[in-house]
C-alpha positions as CSV (number, residue, x, y, z in Angstrom):
1,M,6.8,0.3,17.4
2,T,5.1,1.3,14.2
3,T,1.3,0.8,13.8
4,E,-0.1,-0.6,10.7
5,I,-3.0,1.5,9.4
6,I,-3.8,0.3,5.9
7,R,-3.4,-3.3,4.9
8,T,-4.4,-5.5,1.9
9,E,-4.2,-9.2,1.9
10,S,-3.9,-10.6,-1.7
11,I,-6.8,-8.4,-3.0
12,S,-7.8,-9.2,-6.7
13,K,-10.5,-7.6,-8.8
14,Y,-11.6,-9.1,-12.0
15,Y,-14.0,-7.8,-14.5
16,E,-14.8,-10.8,-16.8
17,D,-11.5,-11.4,-18.5
18,V,-9.8,-8.1,-17.3
19,R,-7.6,-8.4,-14.2
20,A,-7.7,-4.8,-12.9
21,V,-5.9,-5.9,-9.7
22,S,-4.1,-9.2,-9.1
23,D,-3.0,-10.6,-5.7
24,V,-1.8,-7.1,-4.2
25,S,-0.6,-7.2,-0.6
26,L,0.7,-4.1,0.9
27,S,0.8,-2.3,4.3
28,V,1.0,1.3,5.2
29,R,2.2,2.5,8.8
30,K,0.9,5.3,10.8
31,G,2.3,8.8,9.8
32,E,3.6,7.3,6.5
33,I,3.0,8.8,3.1
34,Y,2.8,5.8,0.7
35,G,3.2,6.7,-3.0
36,F,1.3,4.2,-5.1
37,L,2.8,4.5,-8.7
38,G,1.7,3.1,-11.9
39,L,0.7,4.1,-15.5
40,N,-2.8,4.9,-16.3
41,G,-4.9,1.7,-16.2
42,A,-2.2,-0.1,-13.9
43,G,-4.8,-0.6,-11.1
44,K,-4.2,2.3,-8.9
45,T,-7.8,3.7,-8.8
46,T,-9.3,0.1,-8.6
47,T,-7.1,-0.5,-5.4
48,I,-8.1,2.8,-3.9
49,R,-11.9,2.1,-4.6
50,I,-11.4,-1.2,-2.8
51,L,-9.9,0.6,0.2
52,L,-12.8,3.0,0.2
53,G,-15.3,0.2,0.2
54,M,-16.7,1.5,-3.1
55,I,-16.2,-1.8,-4.9
56,R,-15.7,-5.4,-3.5
57,P,-12.6,-7.3,-4.2
58,T,-13.1,-10.6,-6.2
59,S,-10.8,-12.2,-3.7
60,G,-8.7,-11.1,-0.7
61,A,-9.5,-8.6,2.0
62,A,-8.5,-4.9,2.9
63,Y,-8.4,-3.4,6.3
64,I,-8.1,0.0,7.9
65,N,-7.0,0.2,11.5
66,D,-7.5,-3.6,11.6
67,V,-11.1,-3.3,10.7
68,K,-12.2,-5.1,7.6
69,I,-13.3,-2.7,4.9
70,S,-17.0,-2.8,4.0
71,A,-19.2,0.1,2.5
72,G,-21.8,-0.4,5.3
73,N,-19.4,0.1,8.2
74,T,-20.0,3.9,8.6
75,E,-17.9,4.1,11.8
76,L,-14.8,3.2,9.8
77,W,-15.2,6.4,7.5
78,K,-15.3,9.0,10.1
79,N,-11.6,9.3,10.2
80,V,-11.0,8.7,6.5
81,G,-10.8,11.5,3.7
82,S,-10.5,10.6,0.1
83,L,-10.3,12.1,-3.3
84,V,-10.9,9.7,-6.2
85,E,-10.4,10.6,-9.9
86,I,-12.7,13.4,-10.7
87,P,-13.3,15.8,-7.7
88,Y,-17.3,15.8,-7.9
89,S,-19.1,18.7,-6.5
90,Y,-22.6,20.4,-6.8
91,P,-22.1,22.6,-9.8
92,E,-24.8,25.0,-9.1
93,L,-23.6,25.6,-5.5
94,T,-20.7,27.9,-4.5
95,V,-17.5,26.7,-3.0
96,R,-18.7,27.7,0.4
97,E,-22.1,26.0,-0.1
98,N,-20.5,22.8,-1.3
99,L,-18.2,22.6,1.9
100,E,-21.2,23.4,4.1
101,V,-23.1,20.5,2.6
102,F,-20.1,18.3,3.3
103,R,-19.7,19.7,6.8
104,R,-23.3,18.7,7.6
105,L,-22.8,15.3,5.9
106,R,-19.8,14.7,8.3
107,F,-21.9,15.9,11.3
108,L,-19.3,18.5,12.2
109,P,-20.8,20.9,14.8
110,D,-18.3,23.7,14.4
111,K,-19.5,25.9,11.5
112,R,-16.1,27.5,11.4
113,A,-14.8,24.4,9.8
114,V,-15.8,25.6,6.4
115,D,-13.9,29.0,6.7
116,Q,-10.9,27.1,8.1
117,I,-10.6,24.7,5.2
118,I,-11.3,27.4,2.6
119,S,-8.4,29.3,4.1
120,K,-6.2,26.1,4.3
121,L,-6.7,25.4,0.7
122,Q,-6.4,29.0,-0.4
123,L,-10.0,29.1,-1.9
124,G,-10.9,32.5,-0.2
125,A,-11.0,34.4,-3.6
126,Y,-13.4,31.7,-5.0
127,A,-15.6,31.0,-1.9
128,D,-18.7,32.6,-3.5
129,R,-18.1,31.2,-7.0
130,K,-20.2,28.4,-8.4
131,A,-18.3,25.1,-8.7
132,K,-19.2,24.8,-12.4
133,N,-17.2,28.1,-13.0
134,L,-14.0,26.9,-11.2
135,S,-10.9,26.2,-13.1
136,L,-9.6,22.5,-13.1
137,G,-7.1,23.4,-10.6
138,N,-9.5,25.1,-8.2
139,N,-12.0,22.2,-8.7
140,Q,-9.2,20.0,-7.5
141,R,-8.6,22.2,-4.4
142,L,-12.2,22.0,-3.6
143,G,-12.0,18.2,-3.8
144,L,-9.1,18.3,-1.4
145,A,-11.0,20.5,0.9
146,K,-13.9,18.1,1.1
147,A,-11.4,15.4,1.9
148,L,-9.7,17.4,4.6
149,I,-12.6,19.3,6.3
150,H,-13.1,16.7,9.1
151,N,-9.4,16.5,9.9
152,P,-9.1,12.9,9.1
153,Q,-6.2,10.6,10.3
154,V,-6.2,8.5,7.1
155,L,-6.1,10.0,3.5
156,L,-6.6,8.2,0.3
157,L,-5.8,10.4,-2.6
158,D,-6.0,9.4,-6.3
159,E,-3.9,11.8,-8.5
160,P,-4.3,14.7,-6.1
161,A,-2.0,17.0,-8.3
162,N,-4.2,16.8,-11.3
163,G,-4.8,20.3,-12.8
164,L,-2.6,22.1,-10.2
165,D,0.1,24.4,-11.5
166,P,3.7,23.9,-10.2
167,A,3.1,26.3,-7.2
168,G,-0.2,24.5,-6.3
169,I,1.5,21.2,-6.4
170,F,4.4,22.4,-4.2
171,E,1.8,23.8,-1.7
172,I,-0.3,20.7,-1.5
173,R,2.9,18.6,-1.2
174,E,4.1,20.7,1.8
175,M,0.8,20.6,3.4
176,L,0.6,16.7,3.1
177,H,4.2,16.5,4.4
178,D,3.3,18.5,7.5
179,M,0.1,16.5,8.2
180,A,2.0,13.2,8.2
181,L,5.2,14.4,10.0
182,N,3.5,16.6,12.5
183,K,0.0,15.2,13.0
184,G,0.6,11.6,12.4
185,V,-1.9,11.4,9.4
186,T,-1.5,8.2,7.4
187,I,-1.5,9.1,3.5
188,F,-1.9,6.8,0.7
189,I,-1.4,8.6,-2.6
190,S,-1.6,7.3,-6.2
191,S,0.2,8.9,-9.1
192,H,1.9,8.2,-12.4
193,I,4.6,10.8,-11.8
194,L,7.4,9.2,-9.8
195,G,9.5,12.3,-9.6
196,E,6.9,14.3,-7.9
197,V,5.7,11.6,-5.5
198,S,9.3,10.6,-4.6
199,R,9.9,14.1,-3.2
200,F,7.8,13.6,-0.1
201,A,6.7,9.9,0.0
202,T,8.4,7.8,2.7
203,R,7.6,4.6,0.9
204,I,6.8,3.7,-2.6
205,G,4.9,0.8,-4.2
206,I,4.9,0.3,-8.1
207,I,2.1,-1.4,-9.6
208,H,1.9,-2.5,-13.2
209,E,-0.8,-4.4,-15.1
210,G,-2.6,-4.9,-11.8
211,K,0.5,-6.5,-10.0
212,L,2.5,-4.8,-7.2
213,I,6.0,-5.4,-8.7
214,Q,8.1,-3.5,-6.2
215,E,8.0,-1.9,-2.7
216,L,10.9,0.2,-1.4
217,D,11.6,3.0,1.1
218,S,12.0,6.3,-0.9
219,D,15.4,7.0,0.6
220,K,16.8,3.9,-1.2
221,L,15.3,5.0,-4.6
222,E,18.3,7.0,-5.7
223,A,20.7,4.2,-5.2
224,L,18.7,2.0,-7.6
225,C,19.1,4.5,-10.5
226,K,21.7,3.4,-12.9
227,K,24.8,5.5,-13.4
228,R,27.1,5.5,-16.5
229,L,30.3,7.2,-17.7
230,I,29.9,8.9,-21.1
231,V,33.0,9.2,-23.2
232,N,33.7,11.0,-26.4
233,A,36.9,11.6,-28.4
234,K,37.8,12.6,-32.0
235,D,38.9,9.1,-32.6
236,L,36.1,6.9,-31.0
237,N,37.5,3.6,-32.2
238,L,40.8,4.4,-30.6
239,A,39.1,5.5,-27.4
240,Q,37.2,2.2,-27.3
241,A,40.4,0.3,-27.8
242,I,42.1,2.1,-24.9
243,L,39.2,1.6,-22.6
244,T,39.1,-2.1,-23.6
245,R,42.8,-2.5,-22.6
246,M,41.9,-1.0,-19.2
247,G,39.4,-3.7,-18.8
248,Y,36.2,-1.8,-19.4
249,S,33.3,-2.7,-21.6
250,A,32.6,0.5,-23.6
251,E,29.6,0.4,-26.0
252,K,28.4,3.0,-28.4
253,N,25.0,4.5,-27.7
254,A,22.4,5.9,-29.9
255,E,24.1,9.2,-29.9
256,D,27.4,7.6,-31.1
257,L,29.1,8.1,-27.6
258,L,30.7,5.5,-25.5
259,E,29.1,4.3,-22.4
260,I,30.6,2.5,-19.4
261,E,28.6,1.1,-16.5
262,S,31.4,0.1,-14.4
263,E,31.4,1.4,-10.9
264,E,35.1,1.7,-10.9
265,A,35.1,3.8,-14.0
266,I,32.3,6.1,-12.7
267,R,34.3,6.6,-9.4
268,N,37.5,7.3,-11.3
269,P,37.0,9.3,-14.5
270,D,40.2,11.1,-13.9
271,T,42.2,7.7,-14.2
272,I,40.4,7.1,-17.6
273,S,41.2,10.7,-18.7
274,T,44.9,10.2,-18.0
275,E,45.1,6.8,-19.8
276,M,43.4,8.4,-22.8
277,V,45.6,11.3,-23.0
278,N,48.7,9.1,-22.6
279,G,47.4,6.8,-25.3
280,G,47.1,9.9,-27.8
281,C,43.3,10.1,-27.6
282,P,42.4,12.9,-25.2
283,P,38.6,12.7,-24.4
284,T,36.4,15.6,-25.6
285,L,33.7,14.6,-23.3
286,L,33.8,12.7,-20.0
287,K,30.9,13.0,-17.7
288,V,28.9,10.8,-15.4
289,E,25.1,10.5,-16.0
290,E,22.6,9.2,-13.5
291,E,19.3,7.7,-14.6
292,D,16.4,10.0,-13.5
293,L,13.5,8.7,-11.6
294,E,11.1,8.6,-14.3
295,T,13.5,6.5,-16.5
296,Y,14.0,4.1,-13.6
297,F,10.2,3.8,-13.2
298,L,9.8,3.0,-16.9
299,R,12.8,0.6,-16.8
300,T,11.3,-1.2,-13.8
301,I,7.8,-1.7,-15.4
302,G,9.7,-2.6,-18.7
303,A,11.1,-5.4,-17.0
304,E,7.8,-6.8,-16.2
305,G,6.7,-6.7,-19.8
306,G,5.5,-3.1,-20.0
307,V,7.0,-0.1,-21.6
308,K,10.4,-0.7,-23.2
C-alpha cells in the first residue's frame, strides 16, 4: 500500500487581481519523483513556497506526512530538504564554511556530514573557494548540497538543473533517481523542461496559468504524443488523390508535404507505398514522425488557452 507524503487540497494564492495558483489539488506518494511542469510564471514556485510554509495560501491547505503545513511547525522541516529559485549562500564564506553553517543550523552532530556532502556533489575542488566566486553551476551544486546535507526523506526542488551543464544534469538526475528508488525519498521537482524531467519522474503534473491541467504517470506520456505519416511525391496532387481514394485524409502542411494522422496508415506505410506505386505516383518520402515531448507539452497548455 502506497503512502501519501505530500498533499494539497484546493490551494489557491491570489495577489490582488493576480491568481498565482488556483484550486490546485495534488498528491505525491512515498518514493515517488513528481515532475511539476509549467512555463515560467505558471505557478510552480508559488506552489513550492506554499509547500514549504514560506507563504500562506489564500484558501485550501497543504500537508506533508499528514501534518498541515505551517512555518512555525519546526518538527515538520527536520526531514525536508529544499531548493527554491536562487540557491542563496553566504558570499564571503567558502563552500565548506557555508555547509558547516547549515550543518549547525540542522543540529547535525556528525561533523563528517560536510565532507560527505561535498564529495557527493563533487564540490571537492571548490571546497575552499568563496561562494561569490563560484560559477552558476557550482552555486547550484552548493544549493543542492544544503538541501541534502541532513539526508531528508522529502525533497522540494525548484528548477534544480538551472546552470548545470549536460554532464551535471545527468549526474544530478541519476542521484535523485537512486535516492527515490533505493532510499524511498519522496521528490517534488519543478521544471519547464518536459523532456528532461520525463526521463526520471515517475509521475507528472502540468500546471498552466495557476491551474493543474493534467496529471499522468510518466510511462503513459509517450502514448499521448501524436504520430503522423509524412508523404511526398513528385506529383503531390496525384498522391493526395490516391490517398483520398484509399480513405485517408491527407492534408498539406507548412513544408508542402502531405500528413496523415490515421493509425491504420501509420501502422501500414508499406500498403500506402504499394498503392502509390501502382497508381503511377511512387513516394519520394514516406516516414512516421512522432511528436516530441516538448511539442506535446506546448500543445497541452495551448489547449488551455496558452501557447499556440
